[in-house]
Every structure is written in C-alpha cells, then in structure tokens.
Residue frames as qw, qx, qy, qz and C-alpha x, y, z in Angstrom:
[[0.538, -0.460, 0.226, -0.669, 42.94, -19.62, -9.16],
 [0.014, -0.215, 0.949, -0.230, 43.29, -22.45, -6.67],
 [0.366, -0.304, -0.832, -0.284, 40.66, -25.16, -6.32],
 [0.250, -0.460, -0.670, 0.527, 39.77, -23.99, -2.80],
 [0.058, 0.306, 0.027, -0.950, 39.13, -20.47, -4.07],
 [0.329, -0.064, -0.637, -0.695, 36.87, -21.73, -6.84],
 [0.373, -0.391, -0.841, 0.039, 34.88, -23.82, -4.38],
 [0.147, -0.423, -0.456, 0.769, 34.57, -20.83, -2.06],
 [0.189, 0.166, -0.255, -0.934, 33.26, -18.69, -4.90],
 [0.399, -0.200, -0.775, -0.449, 30.77, -21.37, -5.88],
 [0.327, -0.408, -0.778, 0.348, 29.62, -21.79, -2.28],
 [0.020, -0.386, -0.259, 0.885, 29.11, -18.07, -1.70],
 [0.270, 0.087, -0.453, -0.845, 27.36, -17.66, -5.05],
 [0.376, -0.281, -0.858, -0.211, 25.06, -20.62, -4.36],
 [0.221, -0.453, -0.653, 0.565, 24.16, -19.23, -0.94],
 [0.090, 0.338, 0.018, -0.937, 23.45, -15.73, -2.32],
 [0.332, -0.003, -0.636, -0.697, 21.46, -17.14, -5.24],
 [0.327, -0.341, -0.881, 0.043, 19.49, -19.43, -2.95],
 [0.089, -0.459, -0.494, 0.733, 18.57, -16.55, -0.63],
 [0.205, 0.269, -0.221, -0.915, 17.51, -14.35, -3.55],
 [0.344, -0.111, -0.810, -0.462, 15.50, -17.19, -5.07],
 [0.224, -0.406, -0.823, 0.329, 13.72, -17.82, -1.75],
 [0.064, 0.436, 0.246, -0.863, 12.75, -14.14, -1.51],
 [0.284, 0.185, -0.478, -0.810, 11.48, -14.19, -5.11],
 [0.399, -0.129, -0.852, -0.313, 9.54, -17.46, -4.85],
 [0.276, -0.347, -0.819, 0.364, 8.19, -17.52, -1.32],
 [0.081, 0.415, 0.312, -0.851, 6.74, -13.99, -1.19],
 [0.403, 0.617, 0.672, 0.074, 3.50, -13.31, -3.14],
 [0.195, -0.320, 0.189, 0.908, 4.81, -10.55, -5.40],
 [0.211, 0.007, -0.543, -0.813, 2.21, -10.92, -8.14],
 [0.660, 0.085, 0.327, -0.671, -1.58, -11.35, -8.14],
 [0.631, 0.113, 0.767, 0.039, -3.05, -14.57, -9.45],
 [0.038, 0.158, -0.620, -0.767, -3.21, -14.95, -13.22],
 [0.490, 0.438, 0.635, -0.406, -6.74, -14.75, -14.60],
 [0.618, 0.728, -0.013, -0.297, -5.94, -14.28, -18.29],
 [0.897, 0.238, 0.117, 0.354, -3.64, -15.75, -20.90],
 [0.340, 0.802, -0.118, 0.477, -1.96, -12.39, -21.29],
 [0.459, -0.794, 0.301, -0.260, -1.16, -12.13, -17.59],
 [0.931, -0.213, 0.261, 0.143, 0.51, -15.56, -17.62],
 [0.736, 0.485, 0.055, 0.470, 2.75, -14.53, -20.51],
 [0.028, 0.866, -0.186, 0.463, 3.65, -11.23, -18.86],
 [0.707, -0.632, 0.293, -0.122, 4.50, -13.05, -15.63],
 [0.935, 0.096, 0.138, 0.313, 6.79, -15.36, -17.62],
 [0.449, 0.701, -0.101, 0.545, 8.73, -12.32, -18.87],
 [0.373, -0.820, 0.225, -0.371, 8.90, -11.01, -15.31],
 [0.850, -0.427, 0.307, 0.018, 10.29, -14.25, -13.88],
 [0.832, 0.390, 0.055, 0.390, 12.61, -14.72, -16.86],
 [0.207, 0.793, -0.198, 0.537, 14.14, -11.32, -16.07],
 [0.593, -0.701, 0.278, -0.282, 14.21, -12.02, -12.34],
 [0.971, -0.093, 0.135, 0.171, 16.04, -15.29, -12.96],
 [0.632, 0.549, -0.089, 0.540, 18.73, -13.46, -14.93],
 [0.144, -0.814, 0.225, -0.516, 19.00, -10.84, -12.18],
 [0.828, -0.513, 0.196, -0.112, 19.40, -13.55, -9.52],
 [0.914, 0.149, 0.033, 0.375, 22.26, -15.16, -11.45],
 [0.366, 0.674, -0.144, 0.625, 24.05, -11.81, -11.83],
 [0.462, -0.760, 0.179, -0.420, 23.40, -10.98, -8.17],
 [0.939, -0.316, 0.112, 0.074, 24.85, -14.32, -7.05],
 [0.781, 0.343, -0.035, 0.520, 27.96, -13.83, -9.18],
 [0.108, 0.756, -0.157, 0.626, 28.58, -10.27, -7.99],
 [0.645, -0.675, 0.179, -0.310, 28.02, -11.16, -4.32],
 [0.968, -0.115, 0.034, 0.219, 30.32, -14.19, -4.60],
 [0.626, 0.450, -0.097, 0.629, 33.20, -12.19, -6.11],
 [0.134, -0.781, 0.124, -0.597, 32.64, -9.27, -3.73],
 [0.761, -0.597, 0.152, -0.202, 32.56, -11.33, -0.53],
 [0.938, 0.031, 0.002, 0.345, 35.47, -13.52, -1.66],
 [0.446, 0.598, -0.125, 0.654, 37.53, -10.41, -2.40],
 [0.363, -0.774, 0.156, -0.495, 36.68, -8.85, 0.96],
 [0.885, -0.440, 0.138, -0.059, 37.65, -11.99, 2.85],
 [0.909, 0.012, 0.151, 0.387, 40.83, -12.86, 0.94],
 [0.546, 0.416, 0.088, 0.721, 42.28, -9.61, -0.35],
 [0.260, -0.943, -0.163, -0.130, 41.53, -7.08, 2.38],
 [0.380, 0.619, -0.406, 0.554, 44.47, -4.95, 3.46],
 [0.588, -0.304, -0.583, 0.471, 45.99, -5.33, 6.90],
 [0.232, -0.902, -0.333, 0.148, 45.21, -2.58, 9.45],
 [0.350, -0.755, 0.200, 0.517, 48.74, -1.06, 9.15],
 [0.536, 0.117, 0.589, 0.593, 49.09, -1.50, 5.37],
 [0.209, 0.805, 0.166, -0.530, 48.86, 1.91, 3.65],
 [0.256, -0.308, 0.648, 0.649, 50.67, 0.90, 0.49],
 [0.573, 0.397, -0.205, -0.687, 49.17, 1.11, -2.98],
 [0.876, 0.116, 0.456, -0.108, 47.91, -2.03, -4.63],
 [0.483, -0.166, 0.634, 0.581, 49.83, -3.57, -7.53],
 [0.327, 0.433, -0.258, -0.799, 49.21, -1.99, -10.97],
 [0.604, 0.271, 0.747, -0.060, 46.69, -3.91, -13.06],
 [0.072, 0.265, -0.541, -0.795, 46.69, -3.85, -16.84],
 [0.701, 0.225, 0.013, -0.677, 43.65, -4.41, -19.03],
 [0.392, -0.057, 0.914, 0.086, 42.58, -7.92, -19.98],
 [0.348, 0.189, -0.449, -0.801, 41.07, -7.96, -23.47],
 [0.343, -0.145, -0.907, -0.198, 39.51, -11.41, -23.12],
 [0.117, -0.407, -0.735, 0.529, 37.83, -10.50, -19.84],
 [0.187, 0.371, 0.058, -0.908, 36.48, -7.24, -21.26],
 [0.371, 0.055, -0.675, -0.635, 35.03, -9.10, -24.24],
 [0.289, -0.271, -0.914, 0.084, 33.35, -11.62, -21.93],
 [0.058, -0.490, -0.604, 0.626, 31.77, -9.06, -19.60],
 [0.268, 0.332, -0.173, -0.888, 30.53, -7.08, -22.61],
 [0.349, 0.030, -0.800, -0.487, 29.24, -10.07, -24.55],
 [0.164, -0.291, -0.912, 0.239, 27.33, -11.71, -21.68],
 [0.157, 0.481, 0.425, -0.751, 25.19, -8.63, -20.79],
 [0.310, 0.303, -0.424, -0.795, 24.54, -8.06, -24.50],
 [0.303, -0.080, -0.914, -0.256, 23.23, -11.61, -24.87],
 [0.082, -0.384, -0.801, 0.452, 21.10, -11.34, -21.72],
 [0.209, 0.466, 0.169, -0.843, 19.54, -7.98, -22.64],
 [0.335, 0.211, -0.615, -0.682, 18.90, -9.16, -26.20],
 [0.227, -0.193, -0.954, -0.043, 17.19, -12.33, -24.92],
 [0.063, 0.471, 0.603, -0.641, 14.94, -10.25, -22.66],
 [0.277, 0.418, -0.170, -0.849, 14.04, -8.05, -25.63],
 [0.309, 0.074, -0.819, -0.478, 13.25, -11.05, -27.86],
 [0.139, -0.326, -0.909, 0.219, 11.09, -12.76, -25.22],
 [0.123, 0.488, 0.380, -0.776, 9.25, -9.49, -24.53],
 [0.303, 0.313, -0.410, -0.802, 8.58, -8.88, -28.22],
 [0.270, -0.096, -0.922, -0.258, 7.18, -12.40, -28.66],
 [0.075, -0.432, -0.784, 0.439, 4.89, -11.98, -25.63],
 [0.186, 0.466, 0.117, -0.857, 3.65, -8.56, -26.75],
 [0.309, 0.182, -0.640, -0.680, 2.92, -9.89, -30.23],
 [0.262, -0.233, -0.934, -0.065, 0.98, -12.87, -28.87],
 [0.016, -0.453, -0.623, 0.637, -0.92, -10.72, -26.38],
 [0.250, 0.423, -0.076, -0.868, -2.05, -8.35, -29.13],
 [0.199, 0.038, -0.834, -0.513, -3.18, -11.16, -31.45],
 [0.628, -0.015, 0.214, -0.748, -6.96, -11.47, -31.42],
 [0.305, 0.013, 0.952, -0.002, -8.58, -14.88, -31.29],
 [0.154, -0.292, -0.744, -0.580, -11.70, -16.06, -33.07],
 [0.357, -0.677, -0.610, -0.205, -15.22, -14.91, -32.17],
 [0.299, 0.091, -0.343, 0.886, -13.96, -11.72, -30.52],
 [0.206, -0.787, -0.571, 0.108, -16.26, -10.02, -27.99],
 [0.261, 0.430, 0.008, 0.864, -16.14, -6.25, -28.45],
 [0.355, -0.744, -0.495, 0.273, -16.75, -4.05, -25.42],
 [0.220, 0.681, 0.014, 0.699, -16.68, -0.24, -25.56],
 [0.547, -0.483, -0.456, 0.510, -15.30, 1.22, -22.33],
 [0.064, 0.810, 0.102, 0.574, -16.02, 4.83, -21.39],
 [0.552, -0.285, -0.437, 0.651, -13.98, 6.52, -18.67],
 [0.048, -0.730, -0.124, -0.670, -15.13, 9.71, -17.01],
 [0.066, 0.224, -0.610, 0.758, -14.74, 11.37, -13.66],
 [0.108, -0.526, 0.832, -0.136, -15.23, 9.15, -11.71],
 [0.785, 0.086, 0.525, -0.317, -16.77, 5.99, -13.15],
 [0.075, -0.205, 0.849, 0.480, -16.38, 3.30, -15.78],
 [0.727, 0.322, 0.289, -0.533, -19.17, 2.27, -18.13],
 [0.266, -0.193, 0.880, 0.342, -19.15, -0.75, -20.44],
 [0.638, 0.426, 0.027, -0.641, -21.20, -0.99, -23.61],
 [0.512, -0.033, 0.840, 0.177, -21.87, -4.25, -25.51],
 [0.315, 0.351, -0.380, -0.796, -22.50, -3.53, -29.22],
 [0.291, -0.014, -0.897, -0.332, -23.70, -7.07, -29.89],
 [0.152, -0.472, -0.825, 0.272, -26.41, -6.67, -27.24],
 [0.024, 0.826, 0.439, 0.353, -28.12, -3.55, -28.63],
 [0.218, 0.568, -0.265, 0.748, -25.51, -1.33, -26.92],
 [0.698, -0.628, -0.346, -0.002, -26.41, -2.55, -23.44],
 [0.219, 0.647, -0.387, 0.620, -24.52, -0.27, -21.03],
 [0.776, -0.541, -0.318, 0.054, -23.48, -1.34, -17.53],
 [0.131, -0.881, 0.376, -0.256, -21.17, -0.14, -14.79],
 [0.680, -0.407, 0.610, -0.002, -19.81, -3.64, -14.16],
 [0.391, 0.528, -0.656, -0.371, -17.66, -5.45, -16.70],
 [0.827, -0.056, 0.519, -0.210, -18.88, -8.99, -17.37],
 [0.334, 0.580, -0.660, -0.341, -16.87, -11.32, -19.59],
 [0.982, 0.006, -0.031, -0.187, -17.05, -14.96, -20.67],
 [0.551, -0.566, 0.582, 0.192, -14.13, -17.18, -19.67],
 [0.647, -0.003, 0.675, 0.356, -11.97, -18.46, -22.52],
 [0.477, 0.749, 0.418, 0.193, -13.21, -15.95, -25.11],
 [0.459, 0.085, 0.094, 0.879, -11.04, -13.31, -26.78],
 [0.061, -0.880, -0.432, 0.185, -12.19, -9.83, -25.68],
 [0.413, 0.305, 0.097, 0.853, -11.25, -6.49, -27.23],
 [0.195, -0.779, -0.415, 0.427, -11.80, -3.48, -24.98],
 [0.353, 0.518, 0.234, 0.743, -12.01, -0.16, -26.85],
 [0.352, -0.545, -0.432, 0.626, -11.48, 2.89, -24.63],
 [0.120, 0.692, 0.242, 0.669, -12.82, 6.43, -24.78],
 [0.340, -0.354, -0.468, 0.734, -12.14, 9.16, -22.21],
 [0.050, 0.826, 0.501, 0.255, -14.70, 11.93, -21.87],
 [0.234, -0.971, -0.036, -0.034, -12.70, 14.37, -19.75],
 [0.146, -0.818, 0.556, 0.002, -9.15, 13.66, -18.50],
 [0.502, 0.366, -0.783, -0.021, -6.62, 10.83, -18.71],
 [0.810, -0.355, 0.314, -0.346, -7.60, 7.67, -16.86],
 [0.244, 0.446, -0.857, -0.083, -5.94, 4.26, -16.72],
 [0.894, -0.120, -0.106, -0.418, -7.75, 0.91, -16.78],
 [0.199, 0.439, -0.852, 0.203, -6.25, -1.88, -14.70],
 [0.911, -0.284, -0.032, -0.295, -7.43, -5.28, -13.53],
 [0.262, -0.682, 0.683, -0.026, -4.44, -6.71, -11.58],
 [0.722, -0.048, 0.689, -0.043, -5.38, -10.32, -12.36],
 [0.736, 0.645, 0.205, -0.006, -5.49, -9.56, -16.11],
 [0.743, -0.243, 0.222, 0.583, -1.90, -8.32, -15.97],
 [0.392, 0.347, 0.337, 0.783, -2.25, -5.28, -18.24],
 [0.015, -0.669, -0.315, 0.673, -2.96, -1.57, -18.02],
 [0.352, 0.460, 0.505, 0.640, -4.25, 0.79, -20.68],
 [0.054, -0.333, -0.192, 0.922, -4.46, 4.57, -20.56],
 [0.245, 0.726, 0.623, 0.159, -7.62, 6.30, -21.75],
 [0.283, -0.267, 0.077, 0.918, -6.74, 9.63, -23.34],
 [0.368, 0.724, 0.349, -0.467, -9.23, 12.28, -24.49],
 [0.405, 0.748, -0.285, -0.442, -9.23, 12.45, -28.28],
 [0.203, 0.422, -0.867, -0.172, -7.54, 9.05, -28.69],
 [0.911, -0.084, -0.033, -0.401, -9.08, 5.59, -29.02],
 [0.009, -0.516, 0.849, -0.115, -6.98, 2.96, -27.28],
 [0.875, -0.016, -0.334, -0.350, -7.49, -0.80, -27.14],
 [0.264, -0.471, 0.801, -0.259, -6.69, -3.74, -24.90],
 [0.739, 0.077, -0.586, -0.323, -6.95, -7.46, -25.68],
 [0.392, -0.360, 0.708, -0.464, -7.86, -9.88, -22.88],
 [0.684, -0.017, -0.666, -0.298, -8.58, -13.61, -22.81],
 [0.544, -0.502, 0.434, -0.514, -9.93, -14.52, -19.34],
 [0.508, 0.200, -0.838, -0.014, -8.93, -17.96, -18.04],
 [0.202, -0.185, -0.841, 0.467, -10.61, -18.05, -14.62],
 [0.297, -0.696, -0.487, -0.436, -14.11, -17.31, -13.44],
 [0.472, -0.437, -0.466, 0.608, -14.52, -14.97, -10.51],
 [0.003, -0.966, -0.235, -0.107, -14.85, -11.33, -9.51],
 [0.659, -0.034, -0.034, 0.751, -11.85, -9.03, -9.91],
 [0.093, -0.798, -0.220, 0.554, -11.38, -5.31, -9.15],
 [0.490, 0.627, 0.265, 0.545, -11.29, -2.70, -11.91],
 [0.433, -0.687, -0.138, 0.567, -9.10, 0.20, -10.83],
 [0.381, 0.892, 0.008, 0.244, -8.19, 3.59, -12.27],
 [0.777, -0.318, -0.039, 0.542, -4.43, 4.00, -11.80],
 [0.346, 0.363, 0.116, 0.858, -4.11, 7.54, -13.17],
 [0.111, -0.462, -0.475, 0.741, -4.78, 10.38, -10.72],
 [0.106, 0.441, 0.622, 0.638, -7.82, 11.93, -12.36],
 [0.228, -0.555, -0.104, -0.793, -9.25, 14.33, -9.80],
 [0.386, -0.417, 0.454, -0.686, -10.99, 14.61, -6.45],
 [0.862, -0.091, 0.263, -0.424, -12.93, 11.35, -6.73],
 [0.452, 0.513, -0.717, -0.136, -10.08, 9.26, -8.18],
 [0.121, -0.232, 0.912, -0.315, -10.14, 6.82, -5.26],
 [0.609, 0.235, 0.545, -0.526, -13.81, 6.06, -5.92],
 [0.607, 0.508, -0.365, -0.490, -13.28, 5.20, -9.60],
 [0.114, -0.242, 0.963, -0.025, -13.52, 1.47, -9.06],
 [0.813, 0.064, -0.037, -0.578, -15.84, -1.26, -10.19],
 [0.665, -0.230, 0.710, -0.034, -15.69, -5.01, -10.85],
 [0.476, 0.371, -0.654, -0.456, -14.89, -7.40, -13.66],
 [0.741, -0.085, 0.569, -0.346, -16.97, -10.55, -13.36],
 [0.273, 0.356, -0.804, -0.389, -15.75, -13.48, -15.46],
 [0.759, 0.047, 0.405, -0.507, -18.48, -16.05, -16.07],
 [0.511, 0.045, 0.820, 0.252, -18.86, -19.35, -17.89],
 [0.045, 0.002, -0.554, -0.831, -19.92, -18.87, -21.54],
 [0.228, -0.497, -0.802, -0.240, -23.40, -20.27, -20.81],
 [0.270, -0.673, -0.488, 0.486, -23.88, -17.98, -17.79],
 [0.142, -0.352, 0.158, 0.912, -22.60, -14.96, -19.74],
 [0.105, -0.186, -0.675, -0.706, -24.93, -15.57, -22.68],
 [0.273, -0.612, -0.743, 0.012, -27.86, -16.03, -20.31],
 [0.251, -0.605, -0.278, 0.702, -26.99, -12.80, -18.51],
 [0.094, -0.172, 0.369, 0.909, -26.55, -10.88, -21.75],
 [0.181, -0.375, -0.736, -0.534, -29.91, -12.00, -23.12],
 [0.322, -0.644, -0.653, 0.233, -31.60, -11.34, -19.80],
 [0.229, -0.519, -0.124, 0.814, -30.19, -7.85, -19.46],
 [0.005, 0.023, 0.519, 0.854, -31.05, -6.98, -23.04],
 [0.265, -0.522, -0.749, -0.312, -34.63, -8.06, -22.43],
 [0.352, -0.622, -0.519, 0.468, -34.76, -6.25, -19.09],
 [0.190, -0.402, 0.029, 0.895, -33.51, -2.91, -20.39],
 [0.175, -0.053, -0.526, -0.831, -36.02, -2.94, -23.25],
 [0.152, -0.443, -0.880, 0.087, -38.89, -4.16, -21.11],
 [0.169, -0.626, -0.265, -0.713, -41.92, -1.88, -20.75],
 [0.670, -0.655, -0.346, 0.038, -41.94, -2.66, -17.03],
 [0.172, 0.821, -0.300, 0.453, -39.87, 0.18, -15.48],
 [0.661, -0.642, 0.328, -0.210, -39.48, -1.49, -12.08],
 [0.952, -0.023, 0.232, 0.197, -37.77, -4.57, -13.52],
 [0.667, 0.560, 0.017, 0.491, -35.60, -2.76, -16.06],
 [0.093, -0.888, 0.196, -0.406, -34.80, 0.06, -13.66],
 [0.778, -0.553, 0.297, -0.024, -33.54, -2.37, -11.06],
 [0.893, 0.176, 0.192, 0.368, -31.31, -3.95, -13.69],
 [0.384, 0.770, -0.053, 0.506, -29.91, -0.58, -14.75],
 [0.408, -0.833, 0.248, -0.281, -29.25, 0.40, -11.12],
 [0.886, -0.338, 0.300, 0.103, -27.50, -2.90, -10.43],
 [0.825, 0.314, 0.207, 0.422, -25.39, -2.81, -13.61],
 [0.268, 0.761, -0.108, 0.581, -24.11, 0.70, -12.96],
 [0.487, 0.048, -0.594, 0.638, -22.01, 1.83, -9.99],
 [0.348, -0.650, -0.135, -0.662, -24.95, 3.54, -8.26],
 [0.812, -0.523, -0.239, -0.095, -24.90, 1.28, -5.23],
 [0.730, 0.025, -0.287, 0.619, -21.21, 1.84, -4.54],
 [0.177, 0.235, -0.156, 0.943, -21.88, 5.49, -3.69],
 [0.443, -0.290, -0.020, -0.848, -25.54, 5.65, -2.64],
 [0.211, 0.077, 0.888, -0.402, -27.90, 3.99, -0.20],
 [0.585, 0.007, -0.307, -0.751, -31.13, 2.54, -1.60],
 [0.545, -0.168, 0.719, -0.398, -33.02, 0.02, 0.50],
 [0.845, 0.355, 0.145, -0.372, -34.91, -1.50, -2.44],
 [0.711, 0.578, -0.400, 0.028, -31.63, -2.41, -4.14],
 [0.894, -0.371, -0.085, 0.237, -29.80, -3.47, -0.98],
 [0.535, 0.527, -0.144, 0.644, -27.28, -0.66, -1.56],
 [0.550, -0.769, -0.234, 0.228, -25.54, 1.02, 1.38],
 [0.571, 0.330, -0.019, 0.752, -23.01, 3.43, -0.17],
 [0.338, -0.778, -0.330, 0.414, -22.16, 6.51, 1.87],
 [0.425, -0.065, 0.228, 0.874, -20.25, 8.68, -0.62],
 [0.111, -0.277, -0.373, -0.878, -23.33, 10.30, -2.13],
 [0.463, -0.152, 0.257, -0.835, -26.77, 11.30, -0.81],
 [0.325, 0.116, 0.908, -0.236, -29.22, 8.67, 0.46],
 [0.204, -0.073, -0.632, -0.744, -31.53, 7.81, -2.44],
 [0.209, -0.494, -0.839, 0.093, -34.28, 6.73, -0.07],
 [0.104, -0.663, -0.352, 0.652, -34.65, 10.44, 0.72],
 [0.288, 0.198, 0.504, 0.789, -35.01, 11.61, -2.88],
 [0.092, -0.786, -0.530, -0.304, -38.45, 13.23, -2.31],
 [0.439, -0.803, -0.156, 0.371, -36.90, 15.22, 0.55],
 [0.463, -0.282, 0.316, 0.778, -33.89, 16.27, -1.56],
 [0.197, 0.463, 0.585, 0.636, -36.16, 17.27, -4.49],
 [0.224, -0.875, -0.428, -0.036, -38.26, 19.41, -2.17],
 [0.471, -0.668, 0.044, 0.575, -35.12, 21.15, -0.87],
 [0.364, -0.072, 0.491, 0.788, -34.02, 21.77, -4.47],
 [0.374, 0.538, 0.238, -0.717, -37.51, 23.09, -5.28],
 [0.296, 0.303, -0.696, -0.580, -37.86, 20.77, -8.27],
 [0.891, 0.002, -0.049, -0.452, -40.42, 18.14, -9.28],
 [0.738, -0.392, 0.549, 0.012, -39.20, 14.72, -8.20],
 [0.859, 0.337, 0.332, 0.194, -38.89, 13.20, -11.68],
 [0.411, 0.867, -0.107, 0.262, -37.07, 16.22, -13.09],
 [0.358, -0.809, 0.447, -0.128, -34.79, 16.35, -10.06],
 [0.829, -0.205, 0.511, 0.099, -33.80, 12.68, -10.43],
 [0.770, 0.547, 0.225, 0.238, -33.26, 12.89, -14.18],
 [0.208, 0.919, -0.216, 0.255, -31.11, 16.02, -13.89],
 [0.541, -0.690, 0.474, -0.073, -29.13, 14.54, -11.00],
 [0.878, 0.018, 0.440, 0.188, -28.24, 11.55, -13.17],
 [0.670, 0.582, 0.242, 0.392, -27.34, 13.39, -16.39],
 [0.260, 0.675, -0.148, 0.675, -25.97, 16.63, -14.91],
 [0.649, -0.493, -0.515, 0.264, -25.17, 16.03, -11.23],
 [0.396, -0.128, -0.198, 0.887, -23.38, 19.37, -10.76],
 [0.129, -0.552, -0.377, -0.733, -26.53, 21.32, -11.66],
 [0.550, -0.655, 0.099, -0.508, -27.60, 20.88, -8.03],
 [0.521, 0.184, -0.756, 0.351, -25.46, 19.37, -5.28],
 [0.637, -0.650, -0.399, -0.114, -27.03, 18.39, -2.01],
 [0.138, -0.831, 0.364, -0.397, -25.55, 20.52, 0.84],
 [0.704, -0.508, 0.485, -0.109, -22.86, 18.58, 2.65],
 [0.852, 0.128, 0.435, 0.260, -21.64, 16.76, -0.47],
 [0.205, -0.556, 0.363, 0.719, -18.88, 18.04, -2.80],
 [0.655, 0.659, -0.040, -0.369, -19.29, 18.82, -6.47],
 [0.453, 0.664, -0.576, -0.148, -17.37, 17.06, -9.24],
 [0.369, -0.310, 0.863, -0.154, -17.49, 13.62, -7.65],
 [0.657, 0.334, 0.658, -0.155, -20.45, 11.98, -9.37],
 [0.166, -0.125, 0.622, 0.755, -19.95, 11.63, -13.16],
 [0.564, 0.327, 0.042, -0.757, -22.77, 12.61, -15.54],
 [0.463, 0.074, 0.877, 0.108, -24.38, 9.42, -16.82],
 [0.443, 0.577, -0.039, -0.685, -25.44, 11.13, -20.02],
 [0.232, 0.352, -0.805, -0.417, -24.31, 8.16, -22.13],
 [0.373, 0.156, 0.872, -0.276, -27.08, 5.90, -20.81],
 [0.058, -0.272, -0.737, -0.615, -29.52, 4.93, -23.58],
 [0.367, -0.263, 0.007, -0.892, -32.84, 6.74, -23.20],
 [0.768, -0.272, -0.480, -0.325, -34.73, 3.54, -22.43],
 [0.660, -0.137, -0.578, 0.460, -32.36, 2.71, -19.58],
 [0.096, 0.141, -0.280, 0.945, -32.40, 6.28, -18.24],
 [0.535, -0.307, -0.200, -0.762, -36.21, 6.41, -18.26],
 [0.799, -0.258, -0.538, -0.071, -36.41, 3.05, -16.52],
 [0.517, -0.025, -0.521, 0.678, -33.87, 4.08, -13.88],
 [0.141, -0.245, 0.131, -0.950, -35.70, 7.33, -13.15],
 [0.695, -0.316, -0.292, -0.576, -39.03, 5.53, -12.67],
 [0.775, -0.147, -0.576, 0.214, -37.37, 2.87, -10.52],
 [0.320, 0.066, -0.445, 0.834, -35.82, 5.51, -8.24],
 [0.380, -0.310, -0.039, -0.871, -39.15, 7.35, -7.96],
 [0.808, -0.295, -0.381, -0.338, -41.00, 4.21, -6.89],
 [0.727, -0.067, -0.543, 0.415, -38.23, 2.94, -4.62],
 [0.176, 0.183, -0.359, 0.898, -37.73, 6.26, -2.81],
 [0.528, -0.349, -0.098, -0.768, -41.49, 6.63, -2.21],
 [0.845, -0.250, -0.467, -0.071, -41.54, 3.16, -0.67],
 [0.575, 0.040, -0.491, 0.654, -38.58, 4.06, 1.51]]
C-alpha cells in the first residue's frame, strides 16, 4: 500500500474515532457515581466503549477508503478480480477480537469480585418489596423499619432482599447496580456509598397496576449524622408518646408520597386525603381506630370509592409499637384537620 493511502486511512480513522469519542464523552450517558461499585462498573463500561470506538474507527476508515478508491465506474459491469484467502490476515482478525473479548471478560470478573467483597463493619439492612412499596429494616437498631433508605457514607452496606408477592427489581441509578427480588429467594446487594445526598430508589420490574408509584429515596448521610438519626429513630419508635413516635413512623414510611396530611406537611394525591379519615370511617361504618388500623394492614378490606384496589401495599410488617403509634398519630392529626 502506498504512503498516501496509509495516510488517508489514518486520517479517516482519526476523524471517525474523534467523532465517536466526542459523542461518548460530551453527552451525559451515565448518572453520577455515588458508590465505589458504580465507579468500577462505569470503568468496565468505558473500557468496552473505548474498544468499540477503536474498531469503529478502523472499519469506517477501510470502508470509506474503499468506497472512494475502488468504486466501479458507471459503465463497468465486469466482475472483480478473484481473491484468494490470506492465512496471516485471517489469523490476525481472529486473534485481535479474541484478545479484546478476553480482556473485557477479565476486567469484568475483577470488578464483579471486588464489588461483591464486603468491607469491615458491615451495615446490614433487610429490604422488603411488595406491591407497591419498599420497606427497610435495620437489625442493629431493634429492627427499626422505615420506608426511606438511609445509609452512612463510606461504610460497607449489605442489602438483603425479600419479595412478598411478585418479582420486583431494586435500582438506585447513582449506585450503579440492580437486584431482582424474587418470591421464595433471598437475594443480596453490596453497596459502599461515596457521596452524601438524596437519590431515587426505583422498581425496574413491571410489578402491577401501581408499579410507577413504587419509588422512594436513598439518603446518604455522614456517619455522625446517620448514627444520630438511627439512635433518634430508635428512641422515637419506642417512646410512649404516640404523637412523637407516630410522626416519625409516618415520615419514615412512604405515606406522604400517596396521601395528604396537613400535620405532616404531606400533599400526595394518589390515595385518599388522611385529613378526612373521620369522614371516611363514617362512610365505611367502622370505628375510627379500627378503620385506620385495618386500612394500614389490609387496605383492600375497604377501598374508598373513587380509588382503585391493589395500589396500596399492606404494611403488616410494621412492628406493633410502630403500628400503634402511627394509628394514634393519624387519629389525632385527622381530628385536628
């Protein structure tokens, strides 16, 4: 091949590779990394993209060069010259992809192994998925149960999943990993948060009518703030004062995302207005306390007209102390409203 042809190939390949690189780098394809595991997964992603860009540049360079230099003339209907196999070339184009694919496999295996390796002082959180809510239980805090996931930055966290009904899938985009929750199976996910902030928790497995509402938040806090919160919530949920503990239970569960309650500053519109609980109990012909308790633990027993069944999950896993406190809090708050 002449020197001019080689330079042309290099020029076309550089241009194609530069354009592909610009598209890859300048557009925000991935969410920000907020965990060690996400950073490693992103490295595998960009490692693979880099290989793809090199192959793309080579293919485009050869293709465009061939189109420009070896195209047939408009009146040329003759067959091209016969081409025989080239053993050396076949070895090269077999060996190179083998090396590239093997390198991707090795890098991926290393990253998966490191992501699964637990650190010291692991925080265990039990995650329960049900139509259509997440709940998070902290065994080291007397099984405190909340509807918002709170984690300390820099600490190794092991999430253990249980599904009560159908398959769900846990995903925090900034943590870079997904994990299915399957009825009858106990799955796990290891996370080491690296940034403080509030991140969305999303169910990515179509799980029924209320799938789109199965969202909550993961709040990553400094270790000091997390420990203070954990101790405060543990004290609140075991406090004999139902107003204080009930407010904490309401706030820590996804009640406010679906319901309106003035006392809690909640303005959700998916479910009935909790400020009107005495009115709803009267329509259901039930005592107020019984109506509230049943609506929390078995919401399909009575559904307020105008609202569909099978949207609110039964919060039957709430510890009795938290359930009692929440019921009393809703009674007092709705009477004030």
